[in-house]
All heavy atoms as a GROMACS GRO file, in nm:
protein
  576
    1MET      N    1  18.042  -0.606   8.133
    1MET     CA    2  18.140  -0.710   8.163
    1MET      C    3  18.200  -0.761   8.034
    1MET      O    4  18.129  -0.794   7.940
    1MET     CB    5  18.069  -0.824   8.238
    1MET     CG    6  18.148  -0.951   8.243
    1MET     SD    7  18.073  -1.088   8.332
    1MET     CE    8  17.920  -1.113   8.244
    2GLN      N    9  18.332  -0.762   8.028
    2GLN     CA   10  18.402  -0.817   7.914
    2GLN      C   11  18.412  -0.968   7.928
    2GLN      O   12  18.432  -1.020   8.036
    2GLN     CB   13  18.543  -0.762   7.908
    2GLN     CG   14  18.569  -0.677   7.791
    2GLN     CD   15  18.713  -0.630   7.789
    2GLN    OE1   16  18.786  -0.637   7.886
    2GLN    NE2   17  18.755  -0.582   7.675
    3SER      N   18  18.391  -1.038   7.818
    3SER     CA   19  18.404  -1.184   7.824
    3SER      C   20  18.475  -1.236   7.700
    3SER      O   21  18.469  -1.175   7.593
    3SER     CB   22  18.268  -1.249   7.838
    3SER     OG   23  18.188  -1.226   7.725
    4VAL      N   24  18.540  -1.348   7.718
    4VAL     CA   25  18.607  -1.418   7.610
    4VAL      C   26  18.527  -1.544   7.585
    4VAL      O   27  18.502  -1.622   7.679
    4VAL     CB   28  18.752  -1.454   7.648
    4VAL    CG1   29  18.818  -1.540   7.540
    4VAL    CG2   30  18.833  -1.328   7.675
    5THR      N   31  18.484  -1.566   7.464
    5THR     CA   32  18.403  -1.684   7.437
    5THR      C   33  18.479  -1.792   7.361
    5THR      O   34  18.436  -1.906   7.359
    5THR     CB   35  18.276  -1.647   7.357
    5THR    OG1   36  18.313  -1.581   7.238
    5THR    CG2   37  18.184  -1.558   7.439
    6VAL      N   38  18.590  -1.755   7.298
    6VAL     CA   39  18.670  -1.851   7.224
    6VAL      C   40  18.817  -1.832   7.259
    6VAL      O   41  18.868  -1.721   7.260
    6VAL     CB   42  18.652  -1.834   7.070
    6VAL    CG1   43  18.740  -1.934   6.994
    6VAL    CG2   44  18.508  -1.848   7.029
    7VAL      N   45  18.883  -1.943   7.289
    7VAL     CA   46  19.029  -1.944   7.312
    7VAL      C   47  19.090  -2.037   7.209
    7VAL      O   48  19.043  -2.148   7.188
    7VAL     CB   49  19.063  -1.995   7.454
    7VAL    CG1   50  19.211  -2.017   7.469
    7VAL    CG2   51  19.012  -1.898   7.558
    8ILE      N   52  19.194  -1.989   7.142
    8ILE     CA   53  19.265  -2.070   7.044
    8ILE      C   54  19.408  -2.091   7.092
    8ILE      O   55  19.482  -1.994   7.111
    8ILE     CB   56  19.264  -2.006   6.904
    8ILE    CG1   57  19.120  -1.984   6.856
    8ILE    CG2   58  19.342  -2.093   6.805
    8ILE    CD1   59  19.108  -1.906   6.728
    9ASN      N   60  19.445  -2.216   7.116
    9ASN     CA   61  19.582  -2.251   7.153
    9ASN      C   62  19.662  -2.276   7.028
    9ASN      O   63  19.651  -2.382   6.967
    9ASN     CB   64  19.583  -2.376   7.242
    9ASN     CG   65  19.543  -2.349   7.383
    9ASN    OD1   66  19.591  -2.255   7.444
    9ASN    ND2   67  19.456  -2.433   7.438
   10PHE      N   68  19.743  -2.176   6.989
   10PHE     CA   69  19.831  -2.195   6.872
   10PHE      C   70  19.952  -2.275   6.912
   10PHE      O   71  20.014  -2.339   6.828
   10PHE     CB   72  19.875  -2.058   6.817
   10PHE     CG   73  19.763  -1.982   6.750
   10PHE    CD1   74  19.692  -1.888   6.818
   10PHE    CD2   75  19.731  -2.010   6.617
   10PHE    CE1   76  19.589  -1.818   6.756
   10PHE    CE2   77  19.627  -1.942   6.555
   10PHE     CZ   78  19.557  -1.846   6.624
   11ASP      N   79  19.990  -2.268   7.038
   11ASP     CA   80  20.106  -2.338   7.091
   11ASP      C   81  20.051  -2.423   7.207
   11ASP      O   82  20.032  -2.373   7.317
   11ASP     CB   83  20.209  -2.238   7.141
   11ASP     CG   84  20.333  -2.302   7.195
   11ASP    OD1   85  20.358  -2.420   7.163
   11ASP    OD2   86  20.406  -2.235   7.270
   12PHE      N   87  20.026  -2.551   7.181
   12PHE     CA   88  19.961  -2.637   7.280
   12PHE      C   89  20.049  -2.648   7.404
   12PHE      O   90  20.171  -2.670   7.395
   12PHE     CB   91  19.935  -2.776   7.221
   12PHE     CG   92  19.842  -2.858   7.305
   12PHE    CD1   93  19.705  -2.836   7.299
   12PHE    CD2   94  19.889  -2.955   7.391
   12PHE    CE1   95  19.617  -2.910   7.378
   12PHE    CE2   96  19.803  -3.029   7.469
   12PHE     CZ   97  19.667  -3.006   7.463
   13PRO      N   98  19.989  -2.631   7.523
   13PRO     CA   99  20.067  -2.632   7.646
   13PRO      C  100  20.125  -2.769   7.681
   13PRO      O  101  20.075  -2.872   7.636
   13PRO     CB  102  19.967  -2.587   7.753
   13PRO     CG  103  19.834  -2.610   7.695
   13PRO     CD  104  19.847  -2.606   7.547
   14ASN      N  105  20.228  -2.767   7.766
   14ASN     CA  106  20.296  -2.891   7.807
   14ASN      C  107  20.235  -2.955   7.930
   14ASN      O  108  20.267  -3.068   7.961
   14ASN     CB  109  20.444  -2.862   7.838
   14ASN     CG  110  20.518  -2.818   7.715
   14ASN    OD1  111  20.489  -2.859   7.606
   14ASN    ND2  112  20.617  -2.732   7.734
   15ASN      N  113  20.150  -2.882   8.002
   15ASN     CA  114  20.095  -2.936   8.128
   15ASN      C  115  19.951  -2.897   8.149
   15ASN      O  116  19.901  -2.799   8.088
   15ASN     CB  117  20.183  -2.897   8.246
   15ASN     CG  118  20.191  -2.747   8.262
   15ASN    OD1  119  20.091  -2.682   8.289
   15ASN    ND2  120  20.311  -2.691   8.244
   16SER      N  121  19.884  -2.970   8.234
   16SER     CA  122  19.741  -2.950   8.256
   16SER      C  123  19.708  -2.818   8.323
   16SER      O  124  19.604  -2.758   8.294
   16SER     CB  125  19.682  -3.066   8.334
   16SER     OG  126  19.746  -3.082   8.459
   17SER      N  127  19.794  -2.768   8.412
   17SER     CA  128  19.762  -2.643   8.479
   17SER      C  129  19.763  -2.525   8.380
   17SER      O  130  19.676  -2.439   8.385
   17SER     CB  131  19.855  -2.616   8.598
   17SER     OG  132  19.987  -2.601   8.555
   18THR      N  133  19.858  -2.524   8.289
   18THR     CA  134  19.860  -2.420   8.185
   18THR      C  135  19.740  -2.433   8.092
   18THR      O  136  19.678  -2.334   8.054
   18THR     CB  137  19.992  -2.427   8.105
   18THR    OG1  138  20.101  -2.410   8.195
   18THR    CG2  139  19.998  -2.320   7.998
   19TYR      N  140  19.708  -2.557   8.056
   19TYR     CA  141  19.593  -2.581   7.970
   19TYR      C  142  19.466  -2.527   8.034
   19TYR      O  143  19.388  -2.454   7.972
   19TYR     CB  144  19.580  -2.730   7.938
   19TYR     CG  145  19.466  -2.763   7.844
   19TYR    CD1  146  19.475  -2.735   7.710
   19TYR    CD2  147  19.348  -2.821   7.892
   19TYR    CE1  148  19.370  -2.763   7.623
   19TYR    CE2  149  19.244  -2.850   7.806
   19TYR     CZ  150  19.256  -2.820   7.673
   19TYR     OH  151  19.150  -2.848   7.588
   20LEU      N  152  19.443  -2.562   8.162
   20LEU     CA  153  19.322  -2.516   8.233
   20LEU      C  154  19.321  -2.364   8.245
   20LEU      O  155  19.215  -2.301   8.231
   20LEU     CB  156  19.315  -2.578   8.372
   20LEU     CG  157  19.259  -2.718   8.380
   20LEU    CD1  158  19.263  -2.767   8.525
   20LEU    CD2  159  19.118  -2.725   8.326
   21HIS      N  160  19.435  -2.304   8.272
   21HIS     CA  161  19.443  -2.160   8.283
   21HIS      C  162  19.401  -2.092   8.152
   21HIS      O  163  19.324  -1.996   8.153
   21HIS     CB  164  19.586  -2.117   8.322
   21HIS     CG  165  19.605  -1.970   8.328
   21HIS    ND1  166  19.556  -1.894   8.431
   21HIS    CD2  167  19.668  -1.886   8.244
   21HIS    CE1  168  19.589  -1.768   8.409
   21HIS    NE2  169  19.655  -1.760   8.296
   22ARG      N  170  19.450  -2.145   8.042
   22ARG     CA  171  19.418  -2.087   7.912
   22ARG      C  172  19.271  -2.106   7.874
   22ARG      O  173  19.202  -2.011   7.839
   22ARG     CB  174  19.504  -2.148   7.802
   22ARG     CG  175  19.647  -2.105   7.808
   22ARG     CD  176  19.719  -2.163   7.689
   22ARG     NE  177  19.863  -2.144   7.698
   22ARG     CZ  178  19.947  -2.193   7.610
   22ARG    NH1  179  19.903  -2.261   7.504
   22ARG    NH2  180  20.076  -2.173   7.623
   23ILE      N  181  19.223  -2.231   7.881
   23ILE     CA  182  19.086  -2.256   7.833
   23ILE      C  183  18.981  -2.202   7.930
   23ILE      O  184  18.870  -2.173   7.891
   23ILE     CB  185  19.060  -2.404   7.802
   23ILE    CG1  186  19.058  -2.488   7.928
   23ILE    CG2  187  19.157  -2.455   7.698
   23ILE    CD1  188  18.999  -2.626   7.907
   24GLY      N  189  19.021  -2.186   8.056
   24GLY     CA  190  18.930  -2.132   8.155
   24GLY      C  191  18.883  -1.991   8.125
   24GLY      O  192  18.779  -1.946   8.169
   25ARG      N  193  18.960  -1.920   8.046
   25ARG     CA  194  18.924  -1.782   8.008
   25ARG      C  195  18.798  -1.779   7.920
   25ARG      O  196  18.731  -1.678   7.912
   25ARG     CB  197  19.039  -1.715   7.936
   25ARG     CG  198  19.160  -1.698   8.022
   25ARG     CD  199  19.270  -1.628   7.947
   25ARG     NE  200  19.388  -1.615   8.032
   25ARG     CZ  201  19.406  -1.523   8.126
   25ARG    NH1  202  19.310  -1.435   8.148
   25ARG    NH2  203  19.514  -1.519   8.199
   26SER      N  204  18.769  -1.891   7.856
   26SER     CA  205  18.654  -1.893   7.763
   26SER      C  206  18.522  -1.924   7.832
   26SER      O  207  18.418  -1.914   7.769
   26SER     CB  208  18.678  -1.994   7.650
   26SER     OG  209  18.674  -2.127   7.702
   27GLY      N  210  18.523  -1.960   7.958
   27GLY     CA  211  18.397  -1.995   8.023
   27GLY      C  212  18.378  -1.930   8.157
   27GLY      O  213  18.322  -1.988   8.248
   28ARG      N  214  18.420  -1.808   8.171
   28ARG     CA  215  18.411  -1.738   8.298
   28ARG      C  216  18.270  -1.687   8.324
   28ARG      O  217  18.191  -1.669   8.233
   28ARG     CB  218  18.510  -1.622   8.302
   28ARG     CG  219  18.652  -1.670   8.297
   28ARG     CD  220  18.734  -1.601   8.401
   28ARG     NE  221  18.863  -1.666   8.409
   28ARG     CZ  222  18.975  -1.604   8.423
   28ARG    NH1  223  18.976  -1.473   8.427
   28ARG    NH2  224  19.087  -1.670   8.434
   29TYR      N  225  18.245  -1.662   8.450
   29TYR     CA  226  18.117  -1.600   8.494
   29TYR      C  227  17.998  -1.685   8.453
   29TYR      O  228  17.892  -1.636   8.418
   29TYR     CB  229  18.102  -1.458   8.440
   29TYR     CG  230  18.224  -1.372   8.466
   29TYR    CD1  231  18.305  -1.332   8.362
   29TYR    CD2  232  18.256  -1.335   8.596
   29TYR    CE1  233  18.417  -1.254   8.386
   29TYR    CE2  234  18.368  -1.258   8.620
   29TYR     CZ  235  18.448  -1.218   8.516
   29TYR     OH  236  18.560  -1.142   8.540
   30GLY      N  237  18.015  -1.818   8.456
   30GLY     CA  238  17.904  -1.908   8.426
   30GLY      C  239  17.870  -1.919   8.277
   30GLY      O  240  17.769  -1.978   8.241
   31GLN      N  241  17.954  -1.860   8.192
   31GLN     CA  242  17.928  -1.863   8.048
   31GLN      C  243  17.988  -1.989   7.988
   31GLN      O  244  18.083  -2.045   8.040
   31GLN     CB  245  17.990  -1.740   7.981
   31GLN     CG  246  17.934  -1.610   8.030
   31GLN     CD  247  17.786  -1.594   8.001
   31GLN    OE1  248  17.740  -1.617   7.889
   31GLN    NE2  249  17.710  -1.559   8.102
   32ILE      N  250  17.935  -2.028   7.876
   32ILE     CA  251  17.990  -2.141   7.799
   32ILE      C  252  18.092  -2.085   7.704
   32ILE      O  253  18.075  -1.975   7.648
   32ILE     CB  254  17.879  -2.214   7.722
   32ILE    CG1  255  17.784  -2.282   7.820
   32ILE    CG2  256  17.935  -2.316   7.625
   32ILE    CD1  257  17.665  -2.346   7.754
   33GLY      N  258  18.201  -2.157   7.683
   33GLY     CA  259  18.304  -2.112   7.592
   33GLY      C  260  18.353  -2.224   7.504
   33GLY      O  261  18.316  -2.340   7.518
   34LEU      N  262  18.437  -2.189   7.409
   34LEU     CA  263  18.491  -2.282   7.313
   34LEU      C  264  18.643  -2.271   7.313
   34LEU      O  265  18.698  -2.160   7.307
   34LEU     CB  266  18.437  -2.250   7.172
   34LEU     CG  267  18.489  -2.331   7.055
   34LEU    CD1  268  18.444  -2.476   7.066
   34LEU    CD2  269  18.437  -2.272   6.925
   35ALA      N  270  18.712  -2.384   7.324
   35ALA     CA  271  18.856  -2.388   7.316
   35ALA      C  272  18.897  -2.468   7.192
   35ALA      O  273  18.850  -2.580   7.173
   35ALA     CB  274  18.917  -2.451   7.439
   36ILE      N  275  18.979  -2.408   7.110
   36ILE     CA  276  19.028  -2.472   6.990
   36ILE      C  277  19.179  -2.492   7.005
   36ILE      O  278  19.252  -2.397   7.036
   36ILE     CB  279  18.997  -2.387   6.865
   36ILE    CG1  280  18.847  -2.369   6.850
   36ILE    CG2  281  19.060  -2.450   6.739
   36ILE    CD1  282  18.806  -2.268   6.744
   37ASN      N  283  19.225  -2.614   6.988
   37ASN     CA  284  19.367  -2.646   7.002
   37ASN      C  285  19.424  -2.683   6.867
   37ASN      O  286  19.380  -2.780   6.806
   37ASN     CB  287  19.385  -2.764   7.097
   37ASN     CG  288  19.326  -2.736   7.233
   37ASN    OD1  289  19.370  -2.645   7.304
   37ASN    ND2  290  19.225  -2.813   7.271
   38LEU      N  291  19.522  -2.609   6.822
   38LEU     CA  292  19.593  -2.643   6.700
   38LEU      C  293  19.716  -2.722   6.743
   38LEU      O  294  19.801  -2.670   6.816
   38LEU     CB  295  19.633  -2.516   6.624
   38LEU     CG  296  19.517  -2.423   6.589
   38LEU    CD1  297  19.568  -2.298   6.520
   38LEU    CD2  298  19.414  -2.492   6.502
   39ILE      N  299  19.722  -2.847   6.700
   39ILE     CA  300  19.831  -2.933   6.748
   39ILE      C  301  19.909  -2.992   6.632
   39ILE      O  302  19.858  -3.005   6.520
   39ILE     CB  303  19.780  -3.046   6.840
   39ILE    CG1  304  19.686  -3.141   6.765
   39ILE    CG2  305  19.712  -2.990   6.963
   39ILE    CD1  306  19.653  -3.266   6.840
   40THR      N  307  20.032  -3.030   6.664
   40THR     CA  308  20.118  -3.098   6.569
   40THR      C  309  20.132  -3.243   6.615
   40THR      O  310  20.085  -3.277   6.724
   40THR     CB  311  20.258  -3.033   6.562
   40THR    OG1  312  20.321  -3.052   6.689
   40THR    CG2  313  20.249  -2.885   6.527
   41GLU      N  314  20.201  -3.322   6.538
   41GLU     CA  315  20.225  -3.460   6.580
   41GLU      C  316  20.302  -3.466   6.712
   41GLU      O  317  20.278  -3.550   6.796
   41GLU     CB  318  20.306  -3.534   6.473
   41GLU     CG  319  20.221  -3.631   6.395
   41GLU     CD  320  20.304  -3.712   6.296
   41GLU    OE1  321  20.391  -3.790   6.341
   41GLU    OE2  322  20.279  -3.695   6.177
   42LYS      N  323  20.392  -3.369   6.730
   42LYS     CA  324  20.472  -3.364   6.853
   42LYS      C  325  20.384  -3.336   6.976
   42LYS      O  326  20.419  -3.373   7.087
   42LYS     CB  327  20.580  -3.257   6.844
   42LYS     CG  328  20.687  -3.289   6.745
   42LYS     CD  329  20.802  -3.190   6.739
   42LYS     CE  330  20.777  -3.055   6.795
   42LYS     NZ  331  20.888  -2.960   6.778
   43ASP      N  332  20.268  -3.270   6.958
   43ASP     CA  333  20.180  -3.237   7.069
   43ASP      C  334  20.095  -3.355   7.115
   43ASP      O  335  20.036  -3.350   7.223
   43ASP     CB  336  20.087  -3.122   7.031
   43ASP     CG  337  20.161  -2.993   7.002
   43ASP    OD1  338  20.253  -2.961   7.078
   43ASP    OD2  339  20.123  -2.924   6.905
   44GLN      N  340  20.085  -3.460   7.035
   44GLN     CA  341  19.998  -3.573   7.066
   44GLN      C  342  20.024  -3.629   7.208
   44GLN      O  343  19.932  -3.660   7.281
   44GLN     CB  344  20.016  -3.686   6.964
   44GLN     CG  345  19.959  -3.655   6.829
   44GLN     CD  346  19.807  -3.656   6.828
   44GLN    OE1  347  19.742  -3.711   6.915
   44GLN    NE2  348  19.750  -3.595   6.726
   45GLU      N  349  20.151  -3.640   7.245
   45GLU     CA  350  20.187  -3.693   7.376
   45GLU      C  351  20.132  -3.604   7.488
   45GLU      O  352  20.081  -3.654   7.588
   45GLU     CB  353  20.339  -3.704   7.386
   45GLU     CG  354  20.385  -3.777   7.511
   45GLU     CD  355  20.535  -3.799   7.512
   45GLU    OE1  356  20.589  -3.844   7.409
   45GLU    OE2  357  20.595  -3.770   7.616
   46ASN      N  358  20.144  -3.472   7.470
   46ASN     CA  359  20.092  -3.379   7.572
   46ASN      C  360  19.940  -3.383   7.579
   46ASN      O  361  19.882  -3.370   7.687
   46ASN     CB  362  20.141  -3.238   7.546
   46ASN     CG  363  20.285  -3.220   7.584
   46ASN    OD1  364  20.337  -3.291   7.670
   46ASN    ND2  365  20.353  -3.126   7.520
   47VAL      N  366  19.875  -3.400   7.466
   47VAL     CA  367  19.728  -3.412   7.466
   47VAL      C  368  19.687  -3.532   7.550
   47VAL      O  369  19.600  -3.522   7.639
   47VAL     CB  370  19.672  -3.425   7.321
   47VAL    CG1  371  19.522  -3.459   7.326
   47VAL    CG2  372  19.693  -3.297   7.242
   48LEU      N  373  19.749  -3.645   7.526
   48LEU     CA  374  19.718  -3.766   7.602
   48LEU      C  375  19.747  -3.750   7.751
   48LEU      O  376  19.669  -3.792   7.837
   48LEU     CB  377  19.794  -3.886   7.546
   48LEU     CG  378  19.757  -3.927   7.403
   48LEU    CD1  379  19.850  -4.036   7.354
   48LEU    CD2  380  19.612  -3.971   7.394
   49LYS      N  381  19.859  -3.686   7.782
   49LYS     CA  382  19.897  -3.664   7.921
   49LYS      C  383  19.794  -3.573   7.992
   49LYS      O  384  19.750  -3.603   8.103
   49LYS     CB  385  20.036  -3.601   7.927
   49LYS     CG  386  20.086  -3.572   8.068
   49LYS     CD  387  20.226  -3.514   8.067
   49LYS     CE  388  20.218  -3.365   8.045
   49LYS     NZ  389  20.344  -3.296   8.067
   50ILE      N  390  19.753  -3.466   7.926
   50ILE     CA  391  19.658  -3.372   7.986
   50ILE      C  392  19.520  -3.438   8.000
   50ILE      O  393  19.452  -3.420   8.101
   50ILE     CB  394  19.654  -3.242   7.904
   50ILE    CG1  395  19.785  -3.165   7.928
   50ILE    CG2  396  19.532  -3.156   7.941
   50ILE    CD1  397  19.805  -3.046   7.838
   51GLU      N  398  19.478  -3.515   7.899
   51GLU     CA  399  19.352  -3.588   7.910
   51GLU      C  400  19.353  -3.679   8.033
   51GLU      O  401  19.254  -3.684   8.108
   51GLU     CB  402  19.326  -3.672   7.786
   51GLU     CG  403  19.285  -3.593   7.664
   51GLU     CD  404  19.263  -3.682   7.544
   51GLU    OE1  405  19.329  -3.788   7.528
   51GLU    OE2  406  19.177  -3.648   7.462
   52LYS      N  407  19.463  -3.748   8.055
   52LYS     CA  408  19.473  -3.840   8.166
   52LYS      C  409  19.472  -3.765   8.299
   52LYS      O  410  19.400  -3.800   8.392
   52LYS     CB  411  19.599  -3.925   8.154
   52LYS     CG  412  19.613  -4.030   8.260
   52LYS     CD  413  19.735  -4.117   8.237
   52LYS     CE  414  19.741  -4.223   8.345
   52LYS     NZ  415  19.854  -4.315   8.323
   53GLU      N  416  19.552  -3.658   8.309
   53GLU     CA  417  19.560  -3.580   8.433
   53GLU      C  418  19.428  -3.516   8.470
   53GLU      O  419  19.393  -3.505   8.588
   53GLU     CB  420  19.666  -3.472   8.420
   53GLU     CG  421  19.807  -3.524   8.421
   53GLU     CD  422  19.914  -3.418   8.397
   53GLU    OE1  423  19.878  -3.297   8.389
   53GLU    OE2  424  20.031  -3.454   8.387
   54LEU      N  425  19.351  -3.471   8.369
   54LEU     CA  426  19.224  -3.403   8.395
   54LEU      C  427  19.104  -3.497   8.384
   54LEU      O  428  18.990  -3.451   8.400
   54LEU     CB  429  19.208  -3.286   8.297
   54LEU     CG  430  19.315  -3.177   8.307
   54LEU    CD1  431  19.290  -3.071   8.201
   54LEU    CD2  432  19.317  -3.115   8.446
   55ASP      N  433  19.130  -3.623   8.356
   55ASP     CA  434  19.023  -3.722   8.341
   55ASP      C  435  18.915  -3.671   8.246
   55ASP      O  436  18.797  -3.660   8.279
   55ASP     CB  437  18.962  -3.759   8.476
   55ASP     CG  438  18.872  -3.881   8.468
   55ASP    OD1  439  18.894  -3.964   8.378
   55ASP    OD2  440  18.778  -3.891   8.550
   56THR      N  441  18.960  -3.632   8.126
   56THR     CA  442  18.868  -3.578   8.025
   56THR      C  443  18.913  -3.623   7.887
   56THR      O  444  19.016  -3.690   7.873
   56THR     CB  445  18.866  -3.424   8.034
   56THR    OG1  446  18.756  -3.375   7.955
   56THR    CG2  447  18.994  -3.362   7.984
   57LYS      N  448  18.836  -3.588   7.788
   57LYS     CA  449  18.866  -3.621   7.649
   57LYS      C  450  18.868  -3.491   7.570
   57LYS      O  451  18.774  -3.412   7.576
   57LYS     CB  452  18.760  -3.716   7.594
   57LYS     CG  453  18.778  -3.750   7.449
   57LYS     CD  454  18.883  -3.859   7.433
   57LYS     CE  455  18.889  -3.909   7.292
   57LYS     NZ  456  19.008  -3.870   7.220
   58ILE      N  457  18.977  -3.465   7.500
   58ILE     CA  458  18.987  -3.348   7.412
   58ILE      C  459  18.956  -3.398   7.272
   58ILE      O  460  19.038  -3.466   7.210
   58ILE     CB  461  19.127  -3.284   7.420
   58ILE    CG1  462  19.158  -3.242   7.565
   58ILE    CG2  463  19.138  -3.166   7.324
   58ILE    CD1  464  19.300  -3.198   7.588
   59ASP      N  465  18.838  -3.370   7.226
   59ASP     CA  466  18.790  -3.423   7.099
   59ASP      C  467  18.842  -3.343   6.981
   59ASP      O  468  18.867  -3.224   6.992
   59ASP     CB  469  18.637  -3.421   7.096
   59ASP     CG  470  18.576  -3.518   7.195
   59ASP    OD1  471  18.629  -3.629   7.209
   59ASP    OD2  472  18.473  -3.482   7.256
   60PRO      N  473  18.852  -3.408   6.864
   60PRO     CA  474  18.884  -3.336   6.742
   60PRO      C  475  18.773  -3.235   6.710
   60PRO      O  476  18.660  -3.250   6.753
   60PRO     CB  477  18.889  -3.444   6.634
   60PRO     CG  478  18.906  -3.573   6.708
   60PRO     CD  479  18.841  -3.553   6.841
   61MET      N  480  18.809  -3.133   6.636
   61MET     CA  481  18.714  -3.029   6.596
   61MET      C  482  18.604  -3.093   6.510
   61MET      O  483  18.635  -3.159   6.409
   61MET     CB  484  18.788  -2.922   6.519
   61MET     CG  485  18.703  -2.807   6.479
   61MET     SD  486  18.696  -2.691   6.614
   61MET     CE  487  18.623  -2.552   6.532
   62PRO      N  488  18.479  -3.075   6.550
   62PRO     CA  489  18.371  -3.130   6.467
   62PRO      C  490  18.352  -3.049   6.339
   62PRO      O  491  18.398  -2.935   6.330
   62PRO     CB  492  18.248  -3.119   6.558
   62PRO     CG  493  18.280  -3.008   6.650
   62PRO     CD  494  18.429  -3.010   6.670
   63GLU      N  495  18.286  -3.107   6.245
   63GLU     CA  496  18.260  -3.038   6.119
   63GLU      C  497  18.173  -2.915   6.142
   63GLU      O  498  18.191  -2.810   6.079
   63GLU     CB  499  18.190  -3.132   6.022
   63GLU     CG  500  18.187  -3.080   5.880
   63GLU     CD  501  18.139  -3.185   5.782
   63GLU    OE1  502  18.188  -3.299   5.787
   63GLU    OE2  503  18.051  -3.150   5.702
   64HIS      N  504  18.077  -2.924   6.235
   64HIS     CA  505  17.990  -2.812   6.269
   64HIS      C  506  18.001  -2.783   6.418
   64HIS      O  507  17.995  -2.875   6.498
   64HIS     CB  508  17.844  -2.844   6.235
   64HIS     CG  509  17.749  -2.740   6.284
   64HIS    ND1  510  17.736  -2.618   6.224
   64HIS    CD2  511  17.666  -2.740   6.391
   64HIS    CE1  512  17.647  -2.545   6.291
   64HIS    NE2  513  17.603  -2.617   6.392
   65VAL      N  514  18.019  -2.656   6.453
   65VAL     CA  515  18.027  -2.616   6.592
   65VAL      C  516  17.902  -2.535   6.627
   65VAL      O  517  17.871  -2.437   6.557
   65VAL     CB  518  18.154  -2.530   6.619
   65VAL    CG1  519  18.156  -2.481   6.764
   65VAL    CG2  520  18.278  -2.609   6.587
   66ASP      N  521  17.832  -2.576   6.730
   66ASP     CA  522  17.712  -2.508   6.773
   66ASP      C  523  17.742  -2.364   6.812
   66ASP      O  524  17.826  -2.337   6.897
   66ASP     CB  525  17.652  -2.583   6.894
   66ASP     CG  526  17.521  -2.527   6.944
   66ASP    OD1  527  17.478  -2.417   6.896
   66ASP    OD2  528  17.460  -2.592   7.030
   67GLU      N  529  17.678  -2.269   6.748
   67GLU     CA  530  17.703  -2.126   6.772
   67GLU      C  531  17.674  -2.086   6.918
   67GLU      O  532  17.729  -1.987   6.965
   67GLU     CB  533  17.619  -2.040   6.679
   67GLU     CG  534  17.663  -2.047   6.535
   67GLU     CD  535  17.578  -1.961   6.445
   67GLU    OE1  536  17.513  -1.865   6.493
   67GLU    OE2  537  17.577  -1.988   6.324
   68ASN      N  538  17.593  -2.161   6.985
   68ASN     CA  539  17.564  -2.130   7.126
   68ASN      C  540  17.685  -2.146   7.216
   68ASN      O  541  17.685  -2.098   7.329
   68ASN     CB  542  17.449  -2.215   7.177
   68ASN     CG  543  17.316  -2.181   7.109
   68ASN    OD1  544  17.286  -2.062   7.093
   68ASN    ND2  545  17.245  -2.281   7.068
   69LEU      N  546  17.787  -2.214   7.169
   69LEU     CA  547  17.909  -2.235   7.248
   69LEU      C  548  17.996  -2.111   7.255
   69LEU      O  549  18.080  -2.097   7.343
   69LEU     CB  550  17.991  -2.351   7.194
   69LEU     CG  551  17.928  -2.489   7.206
   69LEU    CD1  552  18.019  -2.592   7.139
   69LEU    CD2  553  17.907  -2.525   7.352
   70TYR      N  554  17.980  -2.020   7.161
   70TYR     CA  555  18.071  -1.904   7.156
   70TYR      C  556  18.001  -1.770   7.137
   70TYR      O  557  18.063  -1.673   7.105
   70TYR     CB  558  18.178  -1.925   7.050
   70TYR     CG  559  18.126  -1.950   6.910
   70TYR    CD1  560  18.097  -1.843   6.827
   70TYR    CD2  561  18.106  -2.078   6.864
   70TYR    CE1  562  18.048  -1.866   6.699
   70TYR    CE2  563  18.059  -2.102   6.737
   70TYR     CZ  564  18.030  -1.996   6.654
   70TYR     OH  565  17.983  -2.019   6.526
   71ARG      N  566  17.875  -1.764   7.161
   71ARG     CA  567  17.802  -1.638   7.145
   71ARG      C  568  17.801  -1.560   7.272
   71ARG      O  569  17.806  -1.600   7.378
   71ARG     CB  570  17.660  -1.664   7.100
   71ARG     CG  571  17.659  -1.702   6.956
   71ARG     CD  572  17.519  -1.715   6.910
   71ARG     NE  573  17.519  -1.656   6.778
   71ARG     CZ  574  17.411  -1.624   6.714
   71ARG    NH1  575  17.296  -1.639   6.770
   71ARG    NH2  576  17.417  -1.576   6.595
   0.00000   0.00000   0.00000
């Protein structure tokens, strides 16, 4: 079985359905995945909108990322 453990959004999506579609690829088949979002100042509004729509928090990248998230 092929799996994707890390998804990197170089172009942050404008809506929550696209965001979920993209990041969902990193956690298929009951696996844990990691989504990394590269954003600009212009993307801040979309981040807030998606957080609100999905009732979640998209945290900044921590200094250390647990390897178990993407192995």
